[in-house]
N, C-alpha and C positions, 0 to 999 in steps of 0.2 A: 241255131237249131233249138227248138223248144224241148226242154228235157222233161216236161210234164206229160205223162201219157194222155192220149186223146180221150180215153175213158174218164180220166179225172177232170179234164177240161169240160167235158160234157156234163159231168155231175154238178159243176158249179151253177148250172142253170136249172137243175132239177130240184126245185125247192118246195117246201110245204106251203099250202096244204095239199098240192097235187102229188107230191112225192113224200115218202116217209122212210126212215130207217127202221129196220126191225132187227131184233136180236138174232144171232145165228141159230139159237135153239128154236126160236119162233119160225125162222125161215125153213128149218128142217121139218118142223111140225106141220107147216102149211104146204109142204111139197115144193117149195121154191128153191131149196138147196138139197143135194143128196146128203145122206149120212144119218146118224142116230146119236142120241144122247145116252151115254153109257150109264146104266144103273138107275135111270129115272125117266119120267116123261116130262114134257113141257106143257103144263096145263094153263099157262097164262101167256097170251100173245102180247109181247112188249113192243110198243111202237115209240119212236123218238122223232121229234121234229127235225127238219134238216134245212139249214140256211148256209150259203157259201161262206159267211163270216164266222160260222160256228156259233159260239155262245159269247155274249158280251159280259158275262160274269167272269171272275178271275180267281176262282177258288183254288187254293194252293195244292190240292190233292187230286183235282179233277182233270181227266183227259180231254175235256172240252173247253178248258180254260182259255180265255181270250189271249193271254200272252204265252201260251204253250208254243214252242217252236214248230214250224212246219205248216202245211196246208190244213185247213179245218177238216176237209174230207178224209184226210189220212188219220185223224185222231180216233182213238178208241174211247169207250165209255165203260167204266168199271172193268177195264182191261179186256173187253170183249169187242170183236168187230161187229158192226151193224150195217149189213148190206142195204142198198137203196133200191126201192121199188115204187111204182105208181101206187098212190094211196087207194085208188079205186080197185086195182088188182088185189091188193092186200085185203081190202074189205070183202071183195067177192070170195077170196079164198077162205076168209073167216066164216062167211055165210055157208060155203060148201062144207066146211068142216063141222060147223054147227048142225047142219042137217044130217051128217053121218053120226055124230056123237056130240054131246054137249061140250062146248068149249068152256073151260073152267072160268076164264076171265080174260078181258082185254084191258091193257093199261096203255094210255096215251100220255107220253111224257113231254113236258114243255122244256124249252131252253130260254135263256134271257135274250129276247129279241122284240122289237116294237110290234111285230106282226103276230106274235105268238098267241095272244088271247083269242083273236078272231079265228086264227087258223086252228087252234085247239077245238073250238066249238064246231068248226067246219068238219074236222077230221072225226070227231066223236059222232057227228050226225051221219057221216058216210058209213061208218061201221054200223051204227044203229039201223040204217036203212037196209043193209044186207043181212043183218043178224038182229032182228027186233028184240030177242029175249036175252041176248048175251049180257052178262054183268060187265060194266065198264068202270074202270078207275081212271081218274085224272091225276097224274103226278105233276103238280103245278109248281110254278115259280111264284112264290108269294109276293115277291117284290113288284110284280106286274099287276096284281089283282086288287079289286075292291069288291064291295058287296054286290054290285050289279053284275060284274063278270062271274062271280061265284054262282049267281042265280042262272045266268045264261048257260054255264057249264052243266048245272043240274038239269035245266030244261032240255038240253041237248041229249041227255041220256046217261050221264055219269051218276053212279050211286055212291061212290066212295071218292074222297079227296085224300091224296097223299102229299105231304110237304117234306122236302129235304131239309130238315133242320140241321142234321149231321153233327154239329158241335153240341156238346152237352152243357155248355155254360156260355154266358154272354161274352166273357173275356176271350174264350177260345173262338167263338163265332167271329168276333171282331178280327182276330189275327189270322184266321183261315178263310173267311168268306166276306168280311165286311170292309170297312174303309182301310183297315190295316193292310189289305191286299190290293188297294185301288179298285175294289169291287163295289157293286151297287147295293149289296144286301144289308138289311138292317134288322137287328134282333127284335126290336119292339114291333116293327111292321110285320115280321113273320108271326109273332104271337097274336097280333090283332087278327090276322087272316085265319090262323089256326082256330082261334076261338069263335070267330064268325062262322067259319065252315062247320064247326062242331054244332053251333046253334042251328044252322040251316039243314045239315045233312043228318044229324042225330047222333046218339051215343054209339061209339065204336065204328062210326062211318068215316072217321078222319084218323089218319095215322101220321106219325112223325118218324122219319128215318133218322137214326142215330148211328154214329160210327165209333166203335171202340178202337183206339189207337191213334187218334189225332193229337193227343197231348193232354187229354182230360185225366182226372183222377177217378178212381173207383167211386169215391163219394159223390162226384159230379153226376155220374151215371145213375147211382142209386137214388139220389134226390130227384133226378129227372123221371125215373121209372115211377116213383111215388106220386109226383106231380101229375103225370099223364094219366095214371090210373085214377086219381081223385077226380079228374075232369072227364073221364070215360073217353079218352083218346088213346088209340093203340100206339105202342112203341115198337118199331121195326128195327132190329139191330143188325148192322153190317159190321164186317171186320175190315179195317184198313189194309189195303193192298197197294203198295206204291206203284204208280204208273210212270213209265219213262217219259222224260221231258217236262214233268211237272216240278213245281218248287219243292215238293216233298218226295221226289223220286229216290233220294238216298236216305230217307227216314226209315229206320228199322221197324219191322212189324213187332207188335207186342208178343211176349211169350204166349204160347198156346195155353198154358195153365191159366193165365189171367183171363183169356177169352172164355174158357170153359167155366171158370168161376163166376164171371159176370153173367153168362147165359143161365147158370143155375140160379143165381140170386134173382135175376129178372123173373124167371118162372115162379120162384117162391113168392115174390112180391105180387105178381099178377094173378096167380092161380090159388095161392094159399095164404094171402094176406100177411106175409111176413112183415112185421113192423120195422121201421128204420132203427129202432132201439135194439133190435136183435142182431144188428150187424156192427161189429167192432172194427174201427179203422185205426191204422197207425198214424203217426204225425204227418205223413205225406198224403194221407187220404186213401191208402191202399187197404183193401179188406184184409183184416187180420184173423177174424174169427166169425163164425155164424152160430148164434145161440138158438138152436132149433133141435127138435127131436131127431136122433139118429135114424129112426124108422122113416121119418118123412124125407130126409135127405136121401136115404137109400131108395125109397119108392120113386122119387122124382128122377133120380139118376137112372134107375132101371127102366123107367118109362121111356126115356129117350127123347121125348118131344122137346124138352128144353134146349136141345142142341141142334134142332132143325132150323132151317131158314125161316125167318119171319116173312110173311107175305099176305096179300089180300086173299080173302076166301072166295070159293066158288058158291054156287047156288045152295049147296048143302051145308055150307059153313066150313068145309074142309079147305086147308091152305092150298091155294092155286098157284101163287107166284113163288116158285122155288129157286129162280135165278141160278141155274147150274153154272159153275165156274165164275160167279160174280166176285167171290172173296178169295179165290185160289185158282191155280192153273191145273190142268189135267196132270195127274201124277203127284201133285202136292197133297199134304194132309188136308182134310176137310176142315175149314174154319166153321162152317155151318153145313149141315147135311141136307141135301135136297130130297131126301127120303128118310123114312123112319129108320134110325140106326138098328142094326141087328146085333146079335150076341157078340160077334167079333168086333163090331164097331164100338159097342159099349165097353168092351175090355180096353180098347185103345183110349176111349174117353176117360175112363177111370184112371188109367196110368197118366194121362195128360193132366188131369185136374188135381191129383194129389189131395183129395178132399180131406183125408184124415188130418192133414196139417192145419185145417181150418175149423174143425169141429170143436166148439167150446163146451157144449153140454149135451149129453144124450137124454137128459131128464127134462129139459125145458119144453114148454108147450108153445105152440103157435096158434093164434086165434083162428 
């Protein structure tokens, strides 16, 4: 007797570009699933390619990894279920929602598969046909791409390119995503595509996803934030959240204090030009002190934006992709907030961050 449900057997033949997985939040927003997202809206419709083999990459922390146990269709991505629908239906629903109100953004994500480039262009084109003005991001697999494919993605209608760099150093990339995992990804190839996309799409139209908690040091992240800022490439910060069945399923999450401090420093670098020399590290590369005016640190903390989810913007430049429950589960502490933290949230953030332990000087100036 076949123990695999008929529904799962059927799903094996429902592949991209004709079928697509969408985040649960997007399914609710489009009216394809009942429910609501507590405390925030879903302003970005996230789409994910679907193939019966899942993803041919083998990243140690990813729910779609090639060697993760179980059937590919049972796997989650950033610990969130992604229900499967016909691509044309999803595109129609996006068009309907766009006519009722502006959809903040659509993001189409690739997986590592030999069909993924052609299918990505096809899927973007289907969305663009139904919603001519909606902003579209392509979250690409750099390993698959070259200059010609980047141009085809742009011509199909994507205005932003996202790249899952994830690891903040070449060594960590190798051990979590590259040959050290029997995976196909290469650090130098990723950077070639990132820089070519920056050249083609323009300043701040390319973003790199980074994860705090894969095994990097604070210094690794700080150096990466400065590098990306210098090249006018956006840094989108995630928080590691171990997925069952992955190589890193038993890896503990980093203390929330570390996450908060990294978020604060990232904002200071990006929005207030905090120089690397103003950050003091200990021998392990952990941030020990920030040499910046107390008034600035207080103002950035009170503003709250530093602790929100990083994501692609809508037409007005407001963050659209807030990934509810991407870094935490319902009922857990927020690792990044999908909404602007209010006064009660800010009190929690202050307690978590323990900023007073890091303040080196209240008299120093930041350029």
